PDB file of N, CA, C and O in Angstrom:
ATOM      1  N   MET A   1       0.846  -1.189   0.000  1.00  0.00           N
ATOM      2  CA  MET A   1       0.000   0.000   0.000  1.00  0.00           C
ATOM      3  C   MET A   1       0.887   1.246   0.000  1.00  0.00           C
ATOM      4  O   MET A   1       2.020   1.218   0.480  1.00  0.00           O
ATOM      5  N   SER A   2       0.359   2.320  -0.538  1.00  0.00           N
ATOM      6  CA  SER A   2       1.128   3.557  -0.645  1.00  0.00           C
ATOM      7  C   SER A   2       1.139   4.316   0.684  1.00  0.00           C
ATOM      8  O   SER A   2       0.456   3.960   1.644  1.00  0.00           O
ATOM      9  N   ARG A   3       1.914   5.336   0.691  1.00  0.00           N
ATOM     10  CA  ARG A   3       2.050   6.220   1.849  1.00  0.00           C
ATOM     11  C   ARG A   3       0.681   6.805   2.228  1.00  0.00           C
ATOM     12  O   ARG A   3      -0.116   7.154   1.357  1.00  0.00           O
ATOM     13  N   ALA A   4       0.427   6.902   3.506  1.00  0.00           N
ATOM     14  CA  ALA A   4      -0.841   7.463   3.987  1.00  0.00           C
ATOM     15  C   ALA A   4      -0.970   8.911   3.533  1.00  0.00           C
ATOM     16  O   ALA A   4       0.015   9.647   3.469  1.00  0.00           O
ATOM     17  N   GLN A   5      -2.204   9.309   3.219  1.00  0.00           N
ATOM     18  CA  GLN A   5      -2.511  10.665   2.788  1.00  0.00           C
ATOM     19  C   GLN A   5      -3.374  11.330   3.863  1.00  0.00           C
ATOM     20  O   GLN A   5      -4.481  10.873   4.151  1.00  0.00           O
ATOM     21  N   VAL A   6      -2.867  12.393   4.443  1.00  0.00           N
ATOM     22  CA  VAL A   6      -3.624  13.168   5.416  1.00  0.00           C
ATOM     23  C   VAL A   6      -3.907  14.524   4.785  1.00  0.00           C
ATOM     24  O   VAL A   6      -3.002  15.205   4.303  1.00  0.00           O
ATOM     25  N   GLU A   7      -5.170  14.896   4.799  1.00  0.00           N
ATOM     26  CA  GLU A   7      -5.585  16.191   4.256  1.00  0.00           C
ATOM     27  C   GLU A   7      -6.243  16.974   5.370  1.00  0.00           C
ATOM     28  O   GLU A   7      -7.109  16.455   6.074  1.00  0.00           O
ATOM     29  N   LEU A   8      -5.837  18.219   5.532  1.00  0.00           N
ATOM     30  CA  LEU A   8      -6.445  19.101   6.512  1.00  0.00           C
ATOM     31  C   LEU A   8      -7.334  20.092   5.776  1.00  0.00           C
ATOM     32  O   LEU A   8      -6.864  20.859   4.935  1.00  0.00           O
ATOM     33  N   LEU A   9      -8.612  20.071   6.097  1.00  0.00           N
ATOM     34  CA  LEU A   9      -9.560  21.032   5.541  1.00  0.00           C
ATOM     35  C   LEU A   9      -9.597  22.226   6.478  1.00  0.00           C
ATOM     36  O   LEU A   9      -9.729  22.070   7.692  1.00  0.00           O
ATOM     37  N   THR A  10      -9.479  23.417   5.910  1.00  0.00           N
ATOM     38  CA  THR A  10      -9.311  24.622   6.703  1.00  0.00           C
ATOM     39  C   THR A  10      -9.951  25.806   5.993  1.00  0.00           C
ATOM     40  O   THR A  10     -10.571  25.651   4.941  1.00  0.00           O
ATOM     41  N   ARG A  11      -9.799  26.973   6.569  1.00  0.00           N
ATOM     42  CA  ARG A  11     -10.164  28.226   5.891  1.00  0.00           C
ATOM     43  C   ARG A  11      -9.265  29.332   6.399  1.00  0.00           C
ATOM     44  O   ARG A  11      -8.737  29.263   7.508  1.00  0.00           O
ATOM     45  N   ASP A  12      -9.100  30.341   5.583  1.00  0.00           N
ATOM     46  CA  ASP A  12      -8.256  31.480   5.916  1.00  0.00           C
ATOM     47  C   ASP A  12      -8.768  32.152   7.185  1.00  0.00           C
ATOM     48  O   ASP A  12      -9.974  32.341   7.348  1.00  0.00           O
ATOM     49  N   GLY A  13      -7.859  32.510   8.077  1.00  0.00           N
ATOM     50  CA  GLY A  13      -8.220  33.216   9.293  1.00  0.00           C
ATOM     51  C   GLY A  13      -8.620  32.321  10.445  1.00  0.00           C
ATOM     52  O   GLY A  13      -9.012  32.825  11.497  1.00  0.00           O
ATOM     53  N   CYS A  14      -8.537  31.029  10.286  1.00  0.00           N
ATOM     54  CA  CYS A  14      -8.937  30.068  11.329  1.00  0.00           C
ATOM     55  C   CYS A  14      -7.714  29.733  12.188  1.00  0.00           C
ATOM     56  O   CYS A  14      -6.830  29.002  11.743  1.00  0.00           O
ATOM     57  N   SER A  15      -7.660  30.258  13.408  1.00  0.00           N
ATOM     58  CA  SER A  15      -6.488  30.025  14.256  1.00  0.00           C
ATOM     59  C   SER A  15      -6.411  28.573  14.730  1.00  0.00           C
ATOM     60  O   SER A  15      -5.313  28.044  14.904  1.00  0.00           O
ATOM     61  N   ILE A  16      -7.533  27.933  14.936  1.00  0.00           N
ATOM     62  CA  ILE A  16      -7.538  26.516  15.324  1.00  0.00           C
ATOM     63  C   ILE A  16      -6.979  25.683  14.168  1.00  0.00           C
ATOM     64  O   ILE A  16      -6.239  24.722  14.384  1.00  0.00           O
ATOM     65  N   CYS A  17      -7.339  26.061  12.949  1.00  0.00           N
ATOM     66  CA  CYS A  17      -6.828  25.370  11.763  1.00  0.00           C
ATOM     67  C   CYS A  17      -5.313  25.502  11.669  1.00  0.00           C
ATOM     68  O   CYS A  17      -4.625  24.540  11.328  1.00  0.00           O
ATOM     69  N   LEU A  18      -4.801  26.673  11.966  1.00  0.00           N
ATOM     70  CA  LEU A  18      -3.361  26.902  11.917  1.00  0.00           C
ATOM     71  C   LEU A  18      -2.641  26.005  12.913  1.00  0.00           C
ATOM     72  O   LEU A  18      -1.620  25.406  12.574  1.00  0.00           O
ATOM     73  N   ARG A  19      -3.153  25.901  14.133  1.00  0.00           N
ATOM     74  CA  ARG A  19      -2.541  25.025  15.140  1.00  0.00           C
ATOM     75  C   ARG A  19      -2.586  23.567  14.702  1.00  0.00           C
ATOM     76  O   ARG A  19      -1.614  22.833  14.878  1.00  0.00           O
ATOM     77  N   ALA A  20      -3.713  23.147  14.130  1.00  0.00           N
ATOM     78  CA  ALA A  20      -3.833  21.766  13.658  1.00  0.00           C
ATOM     79  C   ALA A  20      -2.826  21.502  12.537  1.00  0.00           C
ATOM     80  O   ALA A  20      -2.208  20.438  12.493  1.00  0.00           O
ATOM     81  N   HIS A  21      -2.664  22.461  11.640  1.00  0.00           N
ATOM     82  CA  HIS A  21      -1.706  22.298  10.540  1.00  0.00           C
ATOM     83  C   HIS A  21      -0.278  22.184  11.072  1.00  0.00           C
ATOM     84  O   HIS A  21       0.490  21.339  10.612  1.00  0.00           O
ATOM     85  N   GLN A  22       0.075  23.019  12.024  1.00  0.00           N
ATOM     86  CA  GLN A  22       1.423  22.959  12.599  1.00  0.00           C
ATOM     87  C   GLN A  22       1.673  21.595  13.249  1.00  0.00           C
ATOM     88  O   GLN A  22       2.753  21.025  13.089  1.00  0.00           O
ATOM     89  N   ARG A  23       0.688  21.070  13.979  1.00  0.00           N
ATOM     90  CA  ARG A  23       0.862  19.778  14.640  1.00  0.00           C
ATOM     91  C   ARG A  23       0.972  18.657  13.609  1.00  0.00           C
ATOM     92  O   ARG A  23       1.816  17.770  13.738  1.00  0.00           O
ATOM     93  N   LEU A  24       0.118  18.699  12.587  1.00  0.00           N
ATOM     94  CA  LEU A  24       0.169  17.670  11.549  1.00  0.00           C
ATOM     95  C   LEU A  24       1.484  17.728  10.777  1.00  0.00           C
ATOM     96  O   LEU A  24       2.020  16.687  10.398  1.00  0.00           O
ATOM     97  N   ALA A  25       2.007  18.922  10.539  1.00  0.00           N
ATOM     98  CA  ALA A  25       3.287  19.050   9.837  1.00  0.00           C
ATOM     99  C   ALA A  25       4.401  18.389  10.644  1.00  0.00           C
ATOM    100  O   ALA A  25       5.268  17.723  10.079  1.00  0.00           O
ATOM    101  N   ASP A  26       4.378  18.573  11.956  1.00  0.00           N
ATOM    102  CA  ASP A  26       5.365  17.909  12.815  1.00  0.00           C
ATOM    103  C   ASP A  26       5.199  16.391  12.753  1.00  0.00           C
ATOM    104  O   ASP A  26       6.179  15.656  12.629  1.00  0.00           O
ATOM    105  N   LEU A  27       3.964  15.935  12.840  1.00  0.00           N
ATOM    106  CA  LEU A  27       3.695  14.495  12.830  1.00  0.00           C
ATOM    107  C   LEU A  27       4.023  13.858  11.483  1.00  0.00           C
ATOM    108  O   LEU A  27       4.428  12.697  11.431  1.00  0.00           O
ATOM    109  N   ALA A  28       3.853  14.598  10.405  1.00  0.00           N
ATOM    110  CA  ALA A  28       4.128  14.054   9.071  1.00  0.00           C
ATOM    111  C   ALA A  28       5.580  13.610   8.951  1.00  0.00           C
ATOM    112  O   ALA A  28       5.868  12.567   8.362  1.00  0.00           O
ATOM    113  N   GLY A  29       6.484  14.391   9.501  1.00  0.00           N
ATOM    114  CA  GLY A  29       7.887  14.023   9.470  1.00  0.00           C
ATOM    115  C   GLY A  29       8.168  12.793  10.319  1.00  0.00           C
ATOM    116  O   GLY A  29       8.958  11.930   9.935  1.00  0.00           O
ATOM    117  N   GLU A  30       7.531  12.719  11.451  1.00  0.00           N
ATOM    118  CA  GLU A  30       7.742  11.593  12.365  1.00  0.00           C
ATOM    119  C   GLU A  30       7.085  10.308  11.867  1.00  0.00           C
ATOM    120  O   GLU A  30       7.685   9.235  11.926  1.00  0.00           O
ATOM    121  N   LEU A  31       5.851  10.420  11.377  1.00  0.00           N
ATOM    122  CA  LEU A  31       5.051   9.238  11.050  1.00  0.00           C
ATOM    123  C   LEU A  31       5.027   8.924   9.551  1.00  0.00           C
ATOM    124  O   LEU A  31       4.403   7.948   9.135  1.00  0.00           O
ATOM    125  N   ASP A  32       5.688   9.731   8.754  1.00  0.00           N
ATOM    126  CA  ASP A  32       5.841   9.509   7.316  1.00  0.00           C
ATOM    127  C   ASP A  32       4.517   9.403   6.559  1.00  0.00           C
ATOM    128  O   ASP A  32       4.235   8.399   5.905  1.00  0.00           O
ATOM    129  N   PHE A  33       3.712  10.463   6.664  1.00  0.00           N
ATOM    130  CA  PHE A  33       2.523  10.541   5.823  1.00  0.00           C
ATOM    131  C   PHE A  33       2.594  11.812   4.991  1.00  0.00           C
ATOM    132  O   PHE A  33       3.258  12.778   5.368  1.00  0.00           O
ATOM    133  N   ALA A  34       1.905  11.800   3.858  1.00  0.00           N
ATOM    134  CA  ALA A  34       1.828  12.979   2.998  1.00  0.00           C
ATOM    135  C   ALA A  34       0.730  13.895   3.535  1.00  0.00           C
ATOM    136  O   ALA A  34      -0.385  13.447   3.802  1.00  0.00           O
ATOM    137  N   LEU A  35       1.046  15.156   3.690  1.00  0.00           N
ATOM    138  CA  LEU A  35       0.100  16.127   4.229  1.00  0.00           C
ATOM    139  C   LEU A  35      -0.250  17.158   3.181  1.00  0.00           C
ATOM    140  O   LEU A  35       0.630  17.768   2.574  1.00  0.00           O
ATOM    141  N   THR A  36      -1.559  17.352   2.968  1.00  0.00           N
ATOM    142  CA  THR A  36      -2.024  18.420   2.092  1.00  0.00           C
ATOM    143  C   THR A  36      -2.990  19.296   2.871  1.00  0.00           C
ATOM    144  O   THR A  36      -3.633  18.851   3.822  1.00  0.00           O
ATOM    145  N   LEU A  37      -3.078  20.524   2.456  1.00  0.00           N
ATOM    146  CA  LEU A  37      -3.932  21.523   3.088  1.00  0.00           C
ATOM    147  C   LEU A  37      -4.921  22.014   2.045  1.00  0.00           C
ATOM    148  O   LEU A  37      -4.523  22.415   0.951  1.00  0.00           O
ATOM    149  N   THR A  38      -6.211  21.987   2.375  1.00  0.00           N
ATOM    150  CA  THR A  38      -7.240  22.451   1.449  1.00  0.00           C
ATOM    151  C   THR A  38      -8.102  23.501   2.131  1.00  0.00           C
ATOM    152  O   THR A  38      -8.719  23.240   3.163  1.00  0.00           O
ATOM    153  N   ASP A  39      -8.136  24.681   1.549  1.00  0.00           N
ATOM    154  CA  ASP A  39      -9.002  25.758   2.028  1.00  0.00           C
ATOM    155  C   ASP A  39     -10.372  25.550   1.381  1.00  0.00           C
ATOM    156  O   ASP A  39     -10.508  25.663   0.163  1.00  0.00           O
ATOM    157  N   VAL A  40     -11.381  25.248   2.193  1.00  0.00           N
ATOM    158  CA  VAL A  40     -12.699  24.917   1.640  1.00  0.00           C
ATOM    159  C   VAL A  40     -13.345  26.116   0.949  1.00  0.00           C
ATOM    160  O   VAL A  40     -14.117  25.941   0.007  1.00  0.00           O
ATOM    161  N   ASP A  41     -13.042  27.318   1.400  1.00  0.00           N
ATOM    162  CA  ASP A  41     -13.617  28.506   0.768  1.00  0.00           C
ATOM    163  C   ASP A  41     -12.963  28.757  -0.592  1.00  0.00           C
ATOM    164  O   ASP A  41     -13.641  29.140  -1.545  1.00  0.00           O
ATOM    165  N   ALA A  42     -11.650  28.543  -0.683  1.00  0.00           N
ATOM    166  CA  ALA A  42     -10.960  28.698  -1.963  1.00  0.00           C
ATOM    167  C   ALA A  42     -11.442  27.635  -2.950  1.00  0.00           C
ATOM    168  O   ALA A  42     -11.621  27.920  -4.134  1.00  0.00           O
ATOM    169  N   ALA A  43     -11.652  26.412  -2.462  1.00  0.00           N
ATOM    170  CA  ALA A  43     -12.158  25.351  -3.332  1.00  0.00           C
ATOM    171  C   ALA A  43     -13.550  25.706  -3.848  1.00  0.00           C
ATOM    172  O   ALA A  43     -13.861  25.472  -5.016  1.00  0.00           O
ATOM    173  N   ALA A  44     -14.386  26.269  -2.979  1.00  0.00           N
ATOM    174  CA  ALA A  44     -15.738  26.664  -3.389  1.00  0.00           C
ATOM    175  C   ALA A  44     -15.682  27.788  -4.419  1.00  0.00           C
ATOM    176  O   ALA A  44     -16.449  27.788  -5.382  1.00  0.00           O
ATOM    177  N   ALA A  45     -14.785  28.737  -4.220  1.00  0.00           N
ATOM    178  CA  ALA A  45     -14.644  29.842  -5.172  1.00  0.00           C
ATOM    179  C   ALA A  45     -14.168  29.339  -6.536  1.00  0.00           C
ATOM    180  O   ALA A  45     -14.445  29.950  -7.568  1.00  0.00           O
ATOM    181  N   ALA A  46     -13.445  28.215  -6.520  1.00  0.00           N
ATOM    182  CA  ALA A  46     -12.951  27.631  -7.766  1.00  0.00           C
ATOM    183  C   ALA A  46     -13.977  26.689  -8.402  1.00  0.00           C
ATOM    184  O   ALA A  46     -13.705  26.066  -9.429  1.00  0.00           O
ATOM    185  N   GLY A  47     -15.151  26.591  -7.785  1.00  0.00           N
ATOM    186  CA  GLY A  47     -16.223  25.801  -8.383  1.00  0.00           C
ATOM    187  C   GLY A  47     -16.546  24.489  -7.697  1.00  0.00           C
ATOM    188  O   GLY A  47     -17.480  23.800  -8.105  1.00  0.00           O
ATOM    189  N   ASP A  48     -15.786  24.119  -6.649  1.00  0.00           N
ATOM    190  CA  ASP A  48     -16.049  22.876  -5.923  1.00  0.00           C
ATOM    191  C   ASP A  48     -16.549  23.213  -4.522  1.00  0.00           C
ATOM    192  O   ASP A  48     -15.760  23.383  -3.592  1.00  0.00           O
ATOM    193  N   SER A  49     -17.850  23.304  -4.388  1.00  0.00           N
ATOM    194  CA  SER A  49     -18.420  23.700  -3.099  1.00  0.00           C
ATOM    195  C   SER A  49     -18.744  22.513  -2.195  1.00  0.00           C
ATOM    196  O   SER A  49     -19.242  22.711  -1.086  1.00  0.00           O
ATOM    197  N   ALA A  50     -18.477  21.297  -2.635  1.00  0.00           N
ATOM    198  CA  ALA A  50     -18.852  20.102  -1.872  1.00  0.00           C
ATOM    199  C   ALA A  50     -18.161  20.029  -0.514  1.00  0.00           C
ATOM    200  O   ALA A  50     -18.801  19.702   0.486  1.00  0.00           O
ATOM    201  N   LEU A  51     -16.869  20.328  -0.465  1.00  0.00           N
ATOM    202  CA  LEU A  51     -16.150  20.243   0.811  1.00  0.00           C
ATOM    203  C   LEU A  51     -16.689  21.257   1.814  1.00  0.00           C
ATOM    204  O   LEU A  51     -16.897  20.929   2.982  1.00  0.00           O
ATOM    205  N   ARG A  52     -16.916  22.493   1.356  1.00  0.00           N
ATOM    206  CA  ARG A  52     -17.436  23.518   2.264  1.00  0.00           C
ATOM    207  C   ARG A  52     -18.829  23.153   2.729  1.00  0.00           C
ATOM    208  O   ARG A  52     -19.164  23.356   3.896  1.00  0.00           O
ATOM    209  N   ALA A  53     -19.647  22.618   1.838  1.00  0.00           N
ATOM    210  CA  ALA A  53     -21.013  22.238   2.207  1.00  0.00           C
ATOM    211  C   ALA A  53     -21.014  21.120   3.247  1.00  0.00           C
ATOM    212  O   ALA A  53     -21.810  21.145   4.186  1.00  0.00           O
ATOM    213  N   GLU A  54     -20.130  20.146   3.082  1.00  0.00           N
ATOM    214  CA  GLU A  54     -20.113  19.006   4.000  1.00  0.00           C
ATOM    215  C   GLU A  54     -19.384  19.288   5.306  1.00  0.00           C
ATOM    216  O   GLU A  54     -19.840  18.865   6.368  1.00  0.00           O
ATOM    217  N   PHE A  55     -18.254  19.998   5.247  1.00  0.00           N
ATOM    218  CA  PHE A  55     -17.385  20.121   6.408  1.00  0.00           C
ATOM    219  C   PHE A  55     -17.234  21.541   6.950  1.00  0.00           C
ATOM    220  O   PHE A  55     -16.625  21.725   8.004  1.00  0.00           O
ATOM    221  N   GLY A  56     -17.766  22.538   6.269  1.00  0.00           N
ATOM    222  CA  GLY A  56     -17.492  23.936   6.584  1.00  0.00           C
ATOM    223  C   GLY A  56     -17.876  24.401   7.965  1.00  0.00           C
ATOM    224  O   GLY A  56     -17.336  25.398   8.444  1.00  0.00           O
ATOM    225  N   ASP A  57     -18.799  23.709   8.629  1.00  0.00           N
ATOM    226  CA  ASP A  57     -19.220  24.144   9.958  1.00  0.00           C
ATOM    227  C   ASP A  57     -18.432  23.492  11.084  1.00  0.00           C
ATOM    228  O   ASP A  57     -18.696  23.774  12.252  1.00  0.00           O
ATOM    229  N   ARG A  58     -17.464  22.622  10.766  1.00  0.00           N
ATOM    230  CA  ARG A  58     -16.695  21.987  11.837  1.00  0.00           C
ATOM    231  C   ARG A  58     -15.190  21.955  11.557  1.00  0.00           C
ATOM    232  O   ARG A  58     -14.501  21.005  11.929  1.00  0.00           O
ATOM    233  N   LEU A  59     -14.702  22.984  10.911  1.00  0.00           N
ATOM    234  CA  LEU A  59     -13.277  23.068  10.598  1.00  0.00           C
ATOM    235  C   LEU A  59     -12.446  23.337  11.846  1.00  0.00           C
ATOM    236  O   LEU A  59     -12.934  23.978  12.776  1.00  0.00           O
ATOM    237  N   PRO A  60     -11.225  22.871  11.888  1.00  0.00           N
ATOM    238  CA  PRO A  60     -10.549  22.060  10.896  1.00  0.00           C
ATOM    239  C   PRO A  60     -11.030  20.608  10.915  1.00  0.00           C
ATOM    240  O   PRO A  60     -11.470  20.090  11.941  1.00  0.00           O
ATOM    241  N   VAL A  61     -10.930  19.979   9.756  1.00  0.00           N
ATOM    242  CA  VAL A  61     -11.275  18.563   9.617  1.00  0.00           C
ATOM    243  C   VAL A  61     -10.051  17.838   9.077  1.00  0.00           C
ATOM    244  O   VAL A  61      -9.416  18.289   8.124  1.00  0.00           O
ATOM    245  N   VAL A  62      -9.731  16.708   9.701  1.00  0.00           N
ATOM    246  CA  VAL A  62      -8.621  15.875   9.255  1.00  0.00           C
ATOM    247  C   VAL A  62      -9.200  14.683   8.496  1.00  0.00           C
ATOM    248  O   VAL A  62     -10.049  13.957   9.015  1.00  0.00           O
ATOM    249  N   LEU A  63      -8.734  14.491   7.268  1.00  0.00           N
ATOM    250  CA  LEU A  63      -9.113  13.331   6.471  1.00  0.00           C
ATOM    251  C   LEU A  63      -7.907  12.406   6.391  1.00  0.00           C
ATOM    252  O   LEU A  63      -6.793  12.859   6.126  1.00  0.00           O
ATOM    253  N   LEU A  64      -8.116  11.130   6.613  1.00  0.00           N
ATOM    254  CA  LEU A  64      -7.065  10.127   6.449  1.00  0.00           C
ATOM    255  C   LEU A  64      -7.448   9.258   5.275  1.00  0.00           C
ATOM    256  O   LEU A  64      -8.471   8.574   5.301  1.00  0.00           O
ATOM    257  N   ASP A  65      -6.626   9.288   4.246  1.00  0.00           N
ATOM    258  CA  ASP A  65      -6.900   8.548   3.010  1.00  0.00           C
ATOM    259  C   ASP A  65      -8.308   8.836   2.491  1.00  0.00           C
ATOM    260  O   ASP A  65      -9.016   7.936   2.038  1.00  0.00           O
ATOM    261  N   GLY A  66      -8.700  10.124   2.567  1.00  0.00           N
ATOM    262  CA  GLY A  66      -9.970  10.568   2.014  1.00  0.00           C
ATOM    263  C   GLY A  66     -11.184  10.385   2.890  1.00  0.00           C
ATOM    264  O   GLY A  66     -12.294  10.727   2.483  1.00  0.00           O
ATOM    265  N   VAL A  67     -10.998   9.846   4.099  1.00  0.00           N
ATOM    266  CA  VAL A  67     -12.113   9.581   5.008  1.00  0.00           C
ATOM    267  C   VAL A  67     -11.972  10.475   6.238  1.00  0.00           C
ATOM    268  O   VAL A  67     -10.877  10.634   6.778  1.00  0.00           O
ATOM    269  N   GLU A  68     -13.090  11.058   6.674  1.00  0.00           N
ATOM    270  CA  GLU A  68     -13.042  11.921   7.854  1.00  0.00           C
ATOM    271  C   GLU A  68     -12.471  11.161   9.044  1.00  0.00           C
ATOM    272  O   GLU A  68     -12.921  10.065   9.376  1.00  0.00           O
ATOM    273  N   HIS A  69     -11.476  11.765   9.675  1.00  0.00           N
ATOM    274  CA  HIS A  69     -10.801  11.137  10.809  1.00  0.00           C
ATOM    275  C   HIS A  69     -11.111  11.874  12.110  1.00  0.00           C
ATOM    276  O   HIS A  69     -11.423  11.244  13.120  1.00  0.00           O
ATOM    277  N   SER A  70     -11.030  13.185  12.091  1.00  0.00           N
ATOM    278  CA  SER A  70     -11.333  13.979  13.283  1.00  0.00           C
ATOM    279  C   SER A  70     -11.670  15.398  12.847  1.00  0.00           C
ATOM    280  O   SER A  70     -11.402  15.796  11.713  1.00  0.00           O
ATOM    281  N   TYR A  71     -12.256  16.145  13.756  1.00  0.00           N
ATOM    282  CA  TYR A  71     -12.555  17.542  13.464  1.00  0.00           C
ATOM    283  C   TYR A  71     -12.386  18.369  14.722  1.00  0.00           C
ATOM    284  O   TYR A  71     -12.433  17.854  15.838  1.00  0.00           O
ATOM    285  N   TRP A  72     -12.190  19.652  14.521  1.00  0.00           N
ATOM    286  CA  TRP A  72     -11.927  20.669  15.532  1.00  0.00           C
ATOM    287  C   TRP A  72     -10.554  20.526  16.181  1.00  0.00           C
ATOM    288  O   TRP A  72     -10.010  21.514  16.676  1.00  0.00           O
ATOM    289  N   GLU A  73      -9.984  19.333  16.193  1.00  0.00           N
ATOM    290  CA  GLU A  73      -8.634  19.138  16.718  1.00  0.00           C
ATOM    291  C   GLU A  73      -8.049  17.876  16.087  1.00  0.00           C
ATOM    292  O   GLU A  73      -8.772  17.061  15.514  1.00  0.00           O
ATOM    293  N   VAL A  74      -6.746  17.732  16.202  1.00  0.00           N
ATOM    294  CA  VAL A  74      -6.080  16.526  15.723  1.00  0.00           C
ATOM    295  C   VAL A  74      -6.194  15.484  16.832  1.00  0.00           C
ATOM    296  O   VAL A  74      -5.697  15.693  17.938  1.00  0.00           O
ATOM    297  N   ASP A  75      -6.842  14.375  16.537  1.00  0.00           N
ATOM    298  CA  ASP A  75      -6.927  13.269  17.500  1.00  0.00           C
ATOM    299  C   ASP A  75      -5.652  12.448  17.339  1.00  0.00           C
ATOM    300  O   ASP A  75      -5.628  11.416  16.668  1.00  0.00           O
ATOM    301  N   GLU A  76      -4.590  12.946  17.980  1.00  0.00           N
ATOM    302  CA  GLU A  76      -3.262  12.366  17.768  1.00  0.00           C
ATOM    303  C   GLU A  76      -3.174  10.896  18.178  1.00  0.00           C
ATOM    304  O   GLU A  76      -2.625  10.104  17.412  1.00  0.00           O
ATOM    305  N   PRO A  77      -3.686  10.485  19.345  1.00  0.00           N
ATOM    306  CA  PRO A  77      -3.598   9.053  19.683  1.00  0.00           C
ATOM    307  C   PRO A  77      -4.298   8.165  18.652  1.00  0.00           C
ATOM    308  O   PRO A  77      -3.788   7.105  18.288  1.00  0.00           O
ATOM    309  N   ARG A  78      -5.449   8.596  18.193  1.00  0.00           N
ATOM    310  CA  ARG A  78      -6.181   7.809  17.190  1.00  0.00           C
ATOM    311  C   ARG A  78      -5.446   7.804  15.851  1.00  0.00           C
ATOM    312  O   ARG A  78      -5.391   6.775  15.177  1.00  0.00           O
ATOM    313  N   LEU A  79      -4.880   8.953  15.465  1.00  0.00           N
ATOM    314  CA  LEU A  79      -4.132   9.026  14.207  1.00  0.00           C
ATOM    315  C   LEU A  79      -2.925   8.092  14.253  1.00  0.00           C
ATOM    316  O   LEU A  79      -2.667   7.358  13.299  1.00  0.00           O
ATOM    317  N   ARG A  80      -2.190   8.121  15.356  1.00  0.00           N
ATOM    318  CA  ARG A  80      -1.041   7.224  15.495  1.00  0.00           C
ATOM    319  C   ARG A  80      -1.478   5.763  15.392  1.00  0.00           C
ATOM    320  O   ARG A  80      -0.834   4.967  14.707  1.00  0.00           O
ATOM    321  N   ALA A  81      -2.562   5.413  16.064  1.00  0.00           N
ATOM    322  CA  ALA A  81      -3.049   4.036  16.051  1.00  0.00           C
ATOM    323  C   ALA A  81      -3.511   3.635  14.657  1.00  0.00           C
ATOM    324  O   ALA A  81      -3.204   2.536  14.197  1.00  0.00           O
ATOM    325  N   ASP A  82      -4.244   4.512  13.981  1.00  0.00           N
ATOM    326  CA  ASP A  82      -4.749   4.188  12.649  1.00  0.00           C
ATOM    327  C   ASP A  82      -3.614   4.063  11.632  1.00  0.00           C
ATOM    328  O   ASP A  82      -3.669   3.215  10.742  1.00  0.00           O
ATOM    329  N   LEU A  83      -2.591   4.901  11.763  1.00  0.00           N
ATOM    330  CA  LEU A  83      -1.454   4.793  10.854  1.00  0.00           C
ATOM    331  C   LEU A  83      -0.675   3.504  11.121  1.00  0.00           C
ATOM    332  O   LEU A  83      -0.173   2.881  10.185  1.00  0.00           O
ATOM    333  N   ALA A  84      -0.571   3.106  12.374  1.00  0.00           N
ATOM    334  CA  ALA A  84       0.131   1.863  12.715  1.00  0.00           C
ATOM    335  C   ALA A  84      -0.598   0.636  12.216  1.00  0.00           C
ATOM    336  O   ALA A  84       0.026  -0.404  12.005  1.00  0.00           O
ATOM    337  N   MET A  85      -1.914   0.730  12.020  1.00  0.00           N
ATOM    338  CA  MET A  85      -2.722  -0.393  11.573  1.00  0.00           C
ATOM    339  C   MET A  85      -2.691  -0.568  10.050  1.00  0.00           C
ATOM    340  O   MET A  85      -3.143  -1.593   9.539  1.00  0.00           O
ATOM    341  N   ARG A  86      -2.172   0.402   9.335  1.00  0.00           N
ATOM    342  CA  ARG A  86      -2.122   0.300   7.869  1.00  0.00           C
ATOM    343  C   ARG A  86      -1.217  -0.868   7.478  1.00  0.00           C
ATOM    344  O   ARG A  86      -0.212  -1.122   8.141  1.00  0.00           O
ATOM    345  N   PRO A  87      -1.563  -1.566   6.423  1.00  0.00           N
ATOM    346  CA  PRO A  87      -0.800  -2.752   6.009  1.00  0.00           C
ATOM    347  C   PRO A  87       0.689  -2.510   5.776  1.00  0.00           C
ATOM    348  O   PRO A  87       1.494  -3.421   5.968  1.00  0.00           O
ATOM    349  N   ASP A  88       1.072  -1.296   5.364  1.00  0.00           N
ATOM    350  CA  ASP A  88       2.484  -1.035   5.079  1.00  0.00           C
ATOM    351  C   ASP A  88       3.210  -0.393   6.260  1.00  0.00           C
ATOM    352  O   ASP A  88       4.360   0.028   6.131  1.00  0.00           O
ATOM    353  N   ALA A  89       2.532  -0.316   7.424  1.00  0.00           N
ATOM    354  CA  ALA A  89       3.154   0.312   8.597  1.00  0.00           C
ATOM    355  C   ALA A  89       4.368  -0.514   9.026  1.00  0.00           C
ATOM    356  O   ALA A  89       4.353  -1.745   9.036  1.00  0.00           O
ATOM    357  N   GLY A  90       5.409   0.223   9.375  1.00  0.00           N
ATOM    358  CA  GLY A  90       6.669  -0.389   9.683  1.00  0.00           C
ATOM    359  C   GLY A  90       6.773  -0.953  11.025  1.00  0.00           C
ATOM    360  O   GLY A  90       7.815  -1.500  11.386  1.00  0.00           O
TER     361      GLY A  90
END
């Protein structure tokens, strides 16, 4: 299996989102997952309003391999456990 993909859904001006991004960036180096950041408002302005419609009221949202993992904060113990359970985990 490929490297885990973690996506943080956020919006500009969200201080909680900024803290979550900083923590995930630190964890990405330690736990070896790919981290992407998606601004739901920018995505909506570009024509894809689905993320904002689904997740916009509970940002930040952490997606693990495209599936909602946690929201409002990084559930670090659960993220560590879920990454360790992946078939390619070392």
